[in-house]
N, C-alpha and C positions, 0 to 999 in steps of 0.2 A: 450467618455466613457472609453476607454482603454488608457493606456500610449502610447506614440508615437511609441515605438519599438515593440508593440504587434500586431501580425497578427489577424485581426478581425475574420477570419474563424476558426483558431486553438485556439485562446485565449491565445497564448503564443508567445515567441520570434521567433519561427520557424513556417513556413507554414506547412500545412498538406502535407504529401508525396503524390505524384501523381503516379499512377500505371505506366504510360508511361515513367516516368523518372527512373524507377528501372531496375536493371539487372534481369536475369532470376530467381535467388534465391529470390531476393526481391519481384518479382511479385508473386511467389508461396506463400511467407509469406503473402503478401497483400491479395491474394485471400483467403487464409485460415482464415484470420481475418475479411473478409467482412461479414461473418456470424459467429460471435464468439459463442462458446459453452456457453449456459446459459446466454448470454447477458452480460451487464455491470451494475455496480452500478448506475452510473449517466447518462448513455446513450451516445452512440457514436455520434459524429458530422459528421463522414464520415467513410467509410470502412477503416480498418487498421489504424485508428487514434491511436490505442494503442495496445500493446501486454500485457496489464495487465488489471485488473478490474478497474483501475483508468484511465478513458478516458484522452486522450491527453498526458499522459506520453508515450503513444504508438507513438504519432507523433514524439516524441523525439527518442525513441528507434527504431522506424520504419526505421530510417536511417541506422541502423546496423542489417543486416539479422541475424548475429550470436547471438547478444544480444536478438533480438526479438524471435528467435527460442528457445533459452535457456529459456527465460522468459515463453514462452508458456508451455514448459516441466515442469517448476516449478509450474505453475498454475494447470496443470493437476495433478501433484503429490499432491499438497495441497488441491485440491478440494475435495478429498475423505479421508482426514486425519482423522483417527479414533477419536481423541480427539480434539475438536475445542477450541483453546485458546481464551481468551477474547481479545478484539480489542486493544492490546497495540500498539500504533502508536507513531511516533515522533511528534515534535511540528510543523507539517505541517498543516496549516489552510486548505489547499485544500484537503489533504488526510482525515483530520478529518471531513470536511463537506461531503466528499464522503462516509465515512464509518459509521458515527454515526447513521444515519437513518437505514442503513443496519443492524448494530449491534442490534439496538432495535427490528427490525423486525425478527431477528434471535433468540431473547429471552435473549440477554444480558441485565442485569438489569440496570436501571437508576443509582442505587447506585454505581455499578462498573464504569460506565461512569463518574460519578461525582468524584470518587476517582482518576481516571486517569486524568481527565480534570484539577482538582484543586490540584493535587499532595498531596492528603490526605493520612493519614496512612491507611494501609490495614487491621488493626485489625477488626475482625468480618466478613471478607470475607471468602468464601470457601478457603481452603488451596491451591488448585491448582490455583485459580484466583490470590490470594495474591502472590504466588511464581512467576507467570508469570509477574505480574506488577513489583515486586521488582527486578527480573532478568533484565527486560528491563530498569528499572531506573539505575541499576548499570552499565549495558553495555553502555548505551548512556549518562548517566549523570556523574557517577563517573569514567567511562572508566576503571573500574576494577571490576571484580566479586569476592566477598569475598569467602573464603573457605566454610563458613556456607551457603551462598546462593547457591553455586554450589552443595554442598552435599544435600541440601533440594530439589533442582531442579532435580538432578539425581535420588534421592529416589522417587520423585513424578512421573517422566515421563519415567525413564529408558534412556539408552544411545541413542537409535535411535530417539525416540521422542524428546529428548532434543536437539540433533543435528538438527533435523528438525525445532524445535521451534526457535533456535538461527538463523538458516539460513533464516527462514521466517521473523524474525525481521530485519535481514540484508537486505533482499529483499526490505522491506518497507523503510529502510534507503536509499537504492539506489534510490528508487522512489522519496523520499523526496528531495534528492540532485538534481535530474533532474528537479523536479517541481520548486525548488528554483532558479537554474541556468537559467532556461528558463522562469522564472517569470509567471508561469501558473496562469491565472486570474480566479476568481470566475465568475459564471454567474451573470449578472447584478442585479438580485433580491436575491442573496444568501448572507446573512450576515455571518460574521465570527462566528464560534461556540466556539473557544478557547479563553481564556482570553489573553490580550496582554502581 
């Protein structure tokens, strides 16, 4: 079912961390994640599988207490972010599969999801949604943010929220890198939701 180098329990190239194998700081992190605040989007396979809402990226990050603790602080900060941006994600099939159903349940329109999925123009979208999508495309696609996009983003969100937004995008880029490097697998019945 999985490629040969995939651990069947974790679904990726690394096995799940075991509490008894961790140092004191690692055990505290593990214990704090055994009952994650608010649960996870796709459901955990084991305690401390993740330190993000994307299960099993935690299994990767869980090997680094510092990264895991920092990630938890980030999640707590963004959990109550006053303005919730649309789900701009990278081209990570796993992240997309984890977040598309959640985005729909949170009220993100199918139109916005299709614009992002198929890289359509943002004409006709709410200005804030269009700016977030265009900013993400420039950061991760063009690898340069134009002065015009930056000015629109700053005007729309203000300094603090713009820094938070870009940091959040970077956070998901980091998760996508982990998922790619460790070849996180879909659940057997999960079809890819992004076009190839």
